[in-house]
C-alpha positions in Angstrom: -0.1 -0.2 0.2 2.8 2.2 0.9 4.4 1.6 -2.6 0.9 2.9 -4.4 0.7 5.8 -2.2 4.4 6.7 -3.1 4.6 10.0 -5.0 6.1 9.2 -8.5 8.4 12.0 -9.7 9.0 12.1 -13.7 11.8 10.7 -14.1 14.9 13.3 -15.9 14.7 13.2 -19.9 17.9 11.5 -20.6 20.0 12.9 -24.1 19.2 12.0 -27.2 22.1 10.7 -29.7 22.2 10.2 -33.1 24.9 10.0 -36.3 24.4 13.1 -38.7 26.3 14.2 -42.1 28.7 16.5 -39.7 29.2 13.9 -37.0 27.4 13.0 -33.8 24.6 15.2 -32.8 23.6 15.1 -29.0 20.9 16.6 -27.7 21.8 17.4 -24.1 18.9 18.1 -21.4 18.9 21.3 -19.3 18.8 20.2 -16.1 17.3 23.8 -14.9 14.6 23.9 -17.5 12.3 21.0 -18.2 11.9 21.2 -22.0 15.1 22.6 -23.2 18.2 21.4 -24.6 21.6 21.9 -25.9 22.4 20.3 -29.4 26.5 19.6 -29.7 27.8 18.2 -33.2 31.0 15.9 -32.3 31.4 18.2 -29.0 31.1 21.3 -30.1 28.2 23.2 -28.6 26.1 24.7 -31.3 22.4 25.7 -30.1 20.1 25.7 -27.1 16.8 25.6 -27.4 13.6 25.5 -24.7 10.8 24.0 -26.4 8.4 25.6 -23.7 10.3 29.3 -24.0 11.2 29.9 -27.7 12.0 33.4 -26.6 14.7 32.6 -24.2 18.3 32.5 -25.6 20.6 31.0 -23.5 23.9 31.2 -25.4 25.7 34.6 -25.0 25.7 35.3 -28.8 22.5 34.4 -29.6 21.2 36.6 -27.4 23.4 39.4 -29.3 21.5 37.9 -32.5 18.0 38.1 -30.6 18.4 41.7 -29.9 19.1 42.5 -33.4 16.1 40.8 -34.5 13.8 43.1 -31.9 15.4 46.0 -33.3 15.7 45.3 -36.9 11.5 46.7 -37.3 8.9 48.6 -35.0 8.1 45.5 -32.2 6.0 42.8 -33.2 5.9 43.7 -36.7 6.6 40.8 -39.1 9.6 40.2 -41.1 11.3 38.7 -43.6 14.6 36.5 -42.2 16.8 34.2 -43.8 19.5 31.8 -41.7 22.2 30.4 -43.4 22.7 27.6 -40.8 19.9 26.0 -39.3 21.6 24.1 -36.1 18.4 23.3 -33.5 16.6 26.8 -35.4 16.7 28.4 -32.1 17.0 32.0 -33.9 14.2 30.8 -36.4 11.6 30.1 -33.3 12.5 33.1 -31.6 11.4 35.3 -34.6 8.7 33.6 -35.1 7.8 33.9 -31.0 8.7 37.3 -31.1 7.4 38.1 -34.5 4.3 36.5 -35.3 3.7 35.9 -38.8 7.0 36.6 -40.0 8.2 34.8 -42.9 11.4 32.9 -42.6 13.5 30.5 -44.3 16.8 28.4 -42.7 19.1 27.0 -45.3 20.9 24.0 -43.5 23.3 21.4 -45.8 23.1 18.4 -43.2 20.1 16.7 -44.0 20.4 14.2 -41.4 20.5 17.0 -38.6 17.7 18.9 -39.6 15.3 15.6 -39.5 16.7 14.9 -36.0 15.9 18.3 -35.0 12.7 18.3 -37.0 11.8 15.1 -34.9 13.3 15.7 -31.2 12.4 19.6 -31.8 9.8 19.8 -33.4 8.7 23.6 -35.0 5.7 25.1 -34.0 3.2 24.0 -36.9 2.1 28.3 -36.9 5.7 29.0 -37.5 5.9 30.3 -41.5 9.4 28.5 -41.6 10.7 26.8 -44.5 13.7 24.1 -44.6 15.6 23.8 -47.4 18.5 21.1 -47.4 21.6 23.2 -49.1 24.8 24.4 -48.9 24.6 28.1 -47.7 25.9 29.7 -50.6 24.2 27.6 -53.1 20.7 28.5 -51.3 21.3 31.9 -51.1 21.5 31.8 -54.4 17.8 31.0 -54.5 16.3 34.1 -52.5 14.8 36.7 -54.7 16.6 40.2 -54.6 15.5 42.1 -52.0 14.0 39.9 -49.9 15.1 39.3 -46.6 15.1 42.1 -43.9 17.5 40.2 -42.3 20.0 37.4 -43.5 21.9 35.6 -40.2 24.6 33.7 -41.3 26.0 31.0 -38.6 27.7 28.7 -40.7 29.9 26.0 -39.0 31.1 22.8 -40.3 32.0 21.3 -36.8 33.4 24.0 -35.0 34.5 25.7 -38.3 33.4 28.3 -41.2 33.9 26.7 -44.6 35.8 29.2 -46.4 33.3 30.4 -49.7 31.1 32.2 -46.5 34.0 34.3 -45.6 34.3 35.8 -49.0 33.8 39.9 -50.2 31.5 37.9 -53.2 29.3 36.2 -50.7 28.5 39.1 -49.3 27.7 40.8 -52.3 24.9 38.1 -52.4 23.8 38.5 -49.2 23.7 42.2 -49.9 21.9 41.0 -53.3 19.2 39.4 -51.1 18.7 41.9 -48.7 16.1 44.8 -49.5 17.3 48.0 -49.3 18.0 49.3 -45.6 18.1 45.5 -44.5 20.4 44.3 -42.1 23.1 41.3 -42.4 24.6 39.5 -38.7 27.4 36.9 -39.1 27.9 34.9 -35.8 32.0 34.7 -36.4 35.0 32.9 -33.7 38.1 33.5 -33.2 41.4 33.7 -30.9 44.2 35.1 -30.6 45.6 36.8 -32.8 42.3 37.5 -34.1 43.6 37.6 -38.2 40.4 35.8 -38.8 38.2 37.8 -37.3 39.7 41.1 -38.5 39.7 39.8 -42.0 36.0 39.6 -42.1 35.4 42.8 -40.4 37.0 44.7 -43.5 35.8 42.3 -45.9 32.2 43.1 -44.8 33.4 46.9 -44.8 34.3 46.8 -48.3 30.4 46.0 -48.9 28.4 47.6 -46.1 29.3 51.1 -45.2 27.6 50.5 -41.9 29.0 48.0 -39.3 29.4 47.1 -35.4 31.3 44.2 -34.0 29.6 42.5 -30.6 31.9 40.1 -28.4 33.2 39.5 -24.7 35.6 42.4 -24.1 38.1 39.2 -23.1 38.2 37.9 -27.2 38.3 41.5 -28.4 41.2 42.3 -26.7 43.0 38.4 -28.0 42.7 37.4 -25.0 40.8 34.0 -25.6 38.7 31.7 -28.3 35.1 33.0 -28.4 32.4 34.1 -31.1 31.8 37.6 -31.8 28.5 39.0 -34.0 29.3 41.2 -37.0 26.4 43.5 -37.5 26.2 45.5 -41.2 23.6 47.4 -43.4 23.5 50.4 -45.9 21.8 52.1 -43.2 22.2 53.5 -39.9 22.3 50.7 -37.0 20.7 50.9 -33.9 23.4 50.9 -32.2 22.9 52.8 -28.8 20.0 50.3 -27.8 22.0 47.3 -28.6 25.0 48.5 -26.8 22.6 48.6 -24.3 20.8 45.3 -23.6 24.6 43.5 -24.6 26.2 45.4 -21.6 23.3 44.3 -19.7 23.1 40.7 -20.3 24.1 37.7 -18.3 27.1 37.2 -20.2 27.8 41.5 -20.7 29.5 42.5 -24.0 31.2 45.1 -25.8 30.3 46.8 -29.0 33.0 48.3 -31.1 32.1 50.9 -34.1 33.7 53.3 -36.1 37.0 54.7 -35.5 37.4 51.9 -32.6 36.6 49.3 -34.5 38.6 50.9 -37.7 41.8 50.4 -35.3 40.9 46.9 -34.3 40.5 45.9 -37.7 44.0 47.6 -38.6 44.2 47.6 -42.4 43.6 44.0 -42.9 43.0 42.7 -46.5 39.7 42.0 -47.9 38.7 38.3 -48.1 38.0 36.7 -51.9 37.3 33.8 -52.9 40.5 33.1 -54.0 42.3 33.6 -51.1 39.1 32.6 -48.4 40.3 30.1 -45.5 38.1 28.3 -42.9 37.9 30.0 -39.8 40.7 29.1 -37.4 40.0 25.5 -35.2 38.8 26.0 -32.0 41.6 24.8 -29.0 40.4 22.1 -26.8 39.8 24.5 -24.1 37.0 26.2 -25.9 34.4 24.2 -24.9 35.5 23.6 -21.4 
């Protein structure tokens, strides 16, 4: 009888593992949030998703990108967003939750990863999100001129961005697909001496007149490997509010722009298709 009266506690979810095209995919449950998961590919953290609250962004770089979604148009206004790189569809879920009726496209090369995420972390049936299993540059080429209000590049093969997604020619295609006044945001990863990051800022500066870069101060000073978010447009950026939000995040960051960003770039060369290389391999300690 005592056994029948004993309160049963819900078993904690267990990790879910699958082999995908890009390596071993793992969904690790968040012990603090009942239906939240982190996606890892070959041990490298890729995304965090809370199915109960898709407006919750756990990773610092995703919060910085989420702030951009908040600021690109008046609050609640539907927007057109193209996501190059899918992961667990975190930012598409965020845009759908915070800007209902938005129209979004995700381009993700790893078709097995797309199936895995759709099965284990299904999208809201009401979300207007189309997913294409294509190379990011090939998928970008299928987007009509001027379609997107925002293009987010968050493409990693394992833990490195492929070289053909780092060049001025690639960014010219991005600008073609943006409407006038649209925004480009990229998740970049680098460490000392920050050669790759400086080159990416210089390359974006050859395509857009307005740039800003957000990251942990230790990353910007070249003291450790980490993520930086680059924001670019042909119109004035929402710098004051983006800077304020990033400075008050749980993991505060710093925004550079103008002369400070030019000094950071330090005359780095523009990357072309002929000179492009993948982003640096993170050190083993990067994911500790």
